N, C-alpha and C positions, 0 to 999 in steps of 0.2 A: 254271161248267160247264167252262171251259177247264182249271182245276186238276183237276177230277174226271176229265176225259178223259185228262190226262197221268198221273194216278195210276193210272187203270185199265189203261192200256197198260203202264206200268212194272211194275205188280203182276203182270200176266200173264207178262211176261218174267222177272221175279224168281222167281216160283214155278216156272217152267220150269227156270231155272238151279238152284234149290234141289233139284228132283227129280233132275237129272242130274249135278250136281257134288257132290263130298264136302264135308265141313265142314273148312275150313282154319283153322289156328291159326298166329299170333294172330288174334283176332277181327276186327281192323280190315281185314286182307287179305280175309277171307271176305265181310264186309259190303260193302266197296268194290267187289270184283270182281262180286258178284252184283247189286248195285244198278246198276252201270254197264252190265253185260251186259243186265240187265232193261230198262233204259231204251231201249237201242238195238234189241235183239231184239224187245222188246214193240212198239216203234213199227213195225218191219218187219212183224211178224205181223199186227197190227191193221190196217195199211195194206192188206196183201194180202187180209185178211178183209173189210174194208170194200168194196174193189173187187169181190171175188167176189160179195158179197151184192148189190151193185148189178146185176151181170150176171145173176145167177140169180133174184133176187126182185124187184128194182126199187128206185127211190129213195124209201125210207121212213125217216124219222128214227126212229120208234118201233121198227121192225124192226132197224135198224142197232144201236141201243143195246141192245135186248133180246138180240140174238144175241151181242153182245160180252160182256154179263153172263153169258150161258150159257158162253162160252169161258172167262171168268174163273172161273166155278164149276167147270168141268172141270179147270182148272189147280190150283185149290185142292184138289179131290178127289184129284188125282194127288200133290200134296204130302202130303196126309194119309196116303195109302197108303204113301208112301215116306219117312215122317218119320224112320225110323231110318237114320242115315247113318254111314259110317265117317269117322274123323277123320284128316286129313293135317296134319302139323306142318311148317311152313316153317322150315327150320333157321336161317336168318340174317335173318328178317324183323323181329326186334327189335333196335334199334340199341344200341350200347354205345360208351363212350368218346367220342372226338371225332366219331364218326359222327352223334351227336345234332345237331350243328351244321347238318346238311343239312336238318333239319326246318324251322327258322325261315327258311332260304333259300328252300325250296319254298313256304312260307306267304307270303313276300314276293312271290314270282313270281305266285302266285295272286291276291294282293291287288292287284297291278298289272294282271293280265289282266282282272279283272272290270270295273273302271271303263273300261278300253280298249274292252271289248265294249259297255258301256252307252253310252259317248260316241259310238262309231261308229253304234250303233243309233239313238240320239237324233237324230243329224245326217242319217240316211238310213233312216227306219223301214220303207220299202218294199223295202229291200235294193238290191243292185246290179242291173245290166242283166238278166242271165239270171233273176234272182229274179222280177221282175215281168213280163218278156217271155215266160218259159217256165214255171217251176215254179208260181208263184202264180197266173198267168193260167189255167193248166190246172186248178189246184185250184178256182178260182172256177166253172169250168164243171162240174167233177166234183161239186161240192157242191149243184148245183141240185136242187130238190125235184121236178122233172118230167123228162120225157124229154130235155130239152135238155142233161142231164149228159153225153150221149155226144159232145157237141161238144169235150170234152176231148181226144179223139183223132180229130177230124174232118179230112178232107182239106182243108177250107177253111183250116185253120191254115197250110197251105203258102203261102197268099196274104198272110200277115201277116209283116212284118219281113223281106222279101226272099226270096220263093219257097222257103220251107222252113226259114228260120232260127228259126221258133218251135218246131221239132223236135217235131211231133206224134207221132213214132215213139219218143220217149224212154220208157223204163219209168216206172212211175207211183208208186214207193214214196213219194217226198217229196211229190208233189202229192196222193197219196191220203191220206197222214197229215194234211196240213194241211186237206184237205177234210173228213176225218173229224172233226177238232177243230171246224171251223166247223159241221158238222152237229150235234154235241153242243151247241154254243153257240146253235144256231138263229139264227145271224147270219153272213152270208157277207161276206167281204172285209175284216174287221178285221186290223190289223197284229199283234195280240197273239199269234195262233197261229203265224205264220211265225217271229216273233222267239223265242218259247218253244221251237219246234222246233230252231232254230239253236243256242240255248243248250244244249238237251238233248243234242244229238249232240256238241257241243264238249266239254262236261263229261264225257260218257260215254267219249269217246276218251281223254282224259287219265286217267280212272279205270281203264280197262282196261289201259292201258300201265303205269301205276304198280303196280297190284295184281298183275297177272300176273307182272311182273318181280320183285316182292317175294317171291312164292311160289316162283318158279323159281330166282332168282339172289340174292335178298337185299335188305336195306334200302338199301344204298348205291346199287346199280344202279337201283332203283326211283326214288329221289329224283333221281338224276342224269338219268335219262330224262325225268322230269317237268320238270326245270329246262331241259333242252335244248329240249324240245318247246315250252314256253311262251316260249322266247326266239327262236323262228323266226317266219317269215311266216305260220305256221299261225294265229296269233292275229289277224293282219290280215284273213284271209279268213273266219274264223268268223262275223262279223256279216253277211256278204254274203247269207246265206240261200240259198246254192247247194247242190247235191247232192254237191259234192266232199268236204265234211266228213263227211256220212253214209256215203259209199262208203268213205272212209278208215277210218271206224270199223269197218265190216264186214271190211275187209282185215286190220287189226291184230287184230281179234277172232278171225278165222279162224286166223291164225298162232298166237296165244296159246292157243287151245283145242286145236289140234293138238298143241302141246308139252305142255300140261297132260294131255292124254289119253295121250301117250307116257310121261309120268312116273307116271301113276296108273291110269286106267281107260279102257277102250275106249268105254264108253257116252258119254263126253264128246264123242266124234266126232259124235254126233247134233247137238250144238250147233254144232260146227265146220262141219258140212255145212249147217246152217240159215243160219249167217252167210254162208257162201259163196254159197248160193242167193239170199239177200237182197241181196248185192252186185249180182247180175245183175238184180234187180228194181229197182235204184236208178238205174243209168246203163248206157249201151251198153258202156263200158269194163269193167263188171262181168261181162259175158258172156265177155270174153277172160280175165279173172281167174279166173272159175269153171272155164273149160276148162283153164287152165294149172295151177291148184291141184289140180284133180281128177286130172290126170295125175301131179302130184307125189305125191299121196296114194297113187295106184295103184302108182307106182314104189317108194315106201316100203313099201307092203304086200307087193309081190313080194320086195323085199330082205329083209324080216323075216318073210315068209310069214304075214302077218297078214290072212288073207282075211276074217275077221269084221269087222275094223276098216274095211276098204274098203266092206263092205256097210252098216255102221252109218253111215258118212259119207254114202253115197249115199242112205240113207233120210232123213237130215236135209235134204239138199239138194233132194230130189225135188220137193216141193210148190212152193216159191218159184221154183225153176228152171223147172218146167213152166209156172207162171203167166207168167213173163217170156217164155219162148219162144212160148207161145200168143198172148200179147199182141203180140209182135213180128211174128209171121208171119200172124196171122189177124185182128187188130183194128186195129193201128196203120196209119196212112196211109203211102204212100210218101214219101220225103224231098223230093220235088219236084226242082227244078233245083239246089237248094243242096247242093253236095257230090257231084254226080254227074259221072262221067267215063267216057270210052270206054276199052276195054282197051288200045288202041294208045297213048293218052296216058299211061296208067298205066305201061306198059312203058317208054316214053320217060323218064319221071321216075325209074324204077328205075335207069337207067344214067347219070343226070345226076349226076356225082360232086360237083359244086359244092353240090348240095342237102345231101349228107351233111355236108360241112364246115360249112355254114351252120347246120344243125340241131345238130351237135355243139357249135359255138360258143355257140348259144342255150342249150343244156343247161348248159354251163359257166357262162355269165353268170347264169342263173337260180339255179344252185347257189350262186354267190358272193353273190347277193342274199338268201339265206336268213338272213343274219346280218351282224354287223359287228364288226371288231376281234378282240380275243382271245376274245370271247364267240361267235364264229362256230361253228356246230355242227360243221362239218368239222374245224376246229382242235381243238375239244373232244374229238371222237372220236379224232383223231390223237394228242392228248396222253394220253388214257386208254389207247389201245392201246400207246403207248410205255412208260407207267408200269406198267400192269397185265399186259400181254402177252395173247396169245390162248391160250385153253385148248384145247389140241390134243385132249384127251379129248372136249370138247363138240363141237369142229369135226368130229370123225370120226363122230358119231352120224348115222345115216341120216335121221332126222327133221330135223336141222339142215341137212344137205346138200340135201335135197329142198326145204325151205322157202326157203333162199337161192337155189336154182336157179329156183324159181317166181317169186320177186320180181325177179330179174335178167331173166327171160323177159318179165315184164310191162313192165319198163323198155324192153326191146328191142322189144316190141310197140308201145309208145307211139312210140318212135323211128321205126319203120317206117310208122306211120300218118301221120307228118309227111312221110315220103319220098313217099308216094303220094297225098297230099291234092291234090285239084284246085283248092283255094282258093289265094288268094295266100299264099305261104309266110310272108312277113314278118308279115302280118296274123294268120295262124293261130297262129304262135308267140307273138306279142305278146299275144294275147287268151286263150290257153288254157294255156300252159306253166306259169305260176305255180300254176294250179289243179291240174294234174297232180302237181306237187311236193307240194301240200297233201294229195293222196290218199295218196301213197306215203311221206312222211316218218315218220309214226308206225310203220309196219311196218319201215322201214329202221332206225330207232332200236331197235326191239324186237329185231330179229334180230342187229344188229351188237353191241349191248351184251350180248346173250345169249351171245355166244361169247367175251367177255373174261373173264379171271379177275376175281374180286371182291376188294374190300378185306378182307372177312371171311375169304375163303379164304387170302389172303396172310398175314393175321395169324395164322390157325390154323397154317399151314405154318411160319411163323417160330417160333411158340411150341413146336411139336412138335420142330423142329430144336434149339432151345435145350435142351429137356428131354432129347433124345437125347445132346447133348454133355455135359450134366451127369451123366446116367446113365453114359455112357462113361468119364468121368473118375473117377467113384466106383468103377466096376468095376476100372479100372486100378490105383487105390490099393489096393483089396483084394487084387488079384493080387500086387502088390509086397510087401505085408505077408505 
């Protein structure tokens, strides 16, 4: 039943992607993008649907499964009605020449990532601290077949693990999806569902990053992005069963879908809005991201006078964002004494300049810790920038400018959160900064690699120049004759 539940949610997301996205060529990009989006978006949609069903109808396993099958049937009907799709050909998504060598390199990276995930999971099947103290604990309550399911967001959670450290106010996407899987299995508390969920979001993040870059920028950038991501601390955090990998998936999916919409069709912005709203339903940081990215989309809409695109984006984000806001303000308990501070203390921390230096140093150290030696991601990006150069044509596009501004604003928002935190600053940085990097690394890779010139473009430019020189010489000879 766990496999059936995973297939059901993935099928719902996949059909939704098939309805709103065109058919991409070559076929591998189309399949990888839609399956990866389907896995993550389907998990978010079914999590919100499961939670809403419990609120409106009650804790019934039969009703939960039946209503989800109804949702699956609706998605299938929408796919049938919209089965005729336009075809978009990705110009450089098929490798040629030496670029084929990137495929075995990426395959080796994947082959190393899988046993790393399995080994870490085998040694710690219940996940790291936050997994069993927050996400899985709340899922256990949420999956209960009686009214005790409401304890998943009870004020009594503030009495566990230090006056609010259980975070009963956190949004419920991850806990809701695990509870949904346990409900389908009719067995609460097993480790298989959280492990499968962690694997699902990790694989989906890599899949979206690689497939979206292959469509937008070509084969070489897609493979390089996958290699860099699999070589960072992202792989170490994936088995922890935290919500940071899922929220990172929704971040990079939002950016990827916005750029795909700009390159092809505005209706793709429905999926971009949905991913943005689901980020808010995943963690508190997602509310900040949703606000900033919505502002970026609005600015881009004003710059390009794309009023319809702004409305379509808002339509996709409306339901999950409304669910997250309603939960946060009307159902979630207060945070307790954990993380509360007076206005005076907050203002004092804002003008304490030593905190800024300490936070900046911690950001630098954590950035250095993302890799080692010549394989460090920052060194890789610097080398790529030096060799390939920045594409000024891409950098001037409003959608690129707004996306980069939104990501930088999220980084700044995280920085400011550390400045005003009432918790011990050293403890807060040491226990959370690595996870924030895991949230943002996929999006950073996607946007930075997206503005570089590609190997395919440079090869095409070189070939064109050679042809122009040859043609010019031929013309000169004819003129002399």
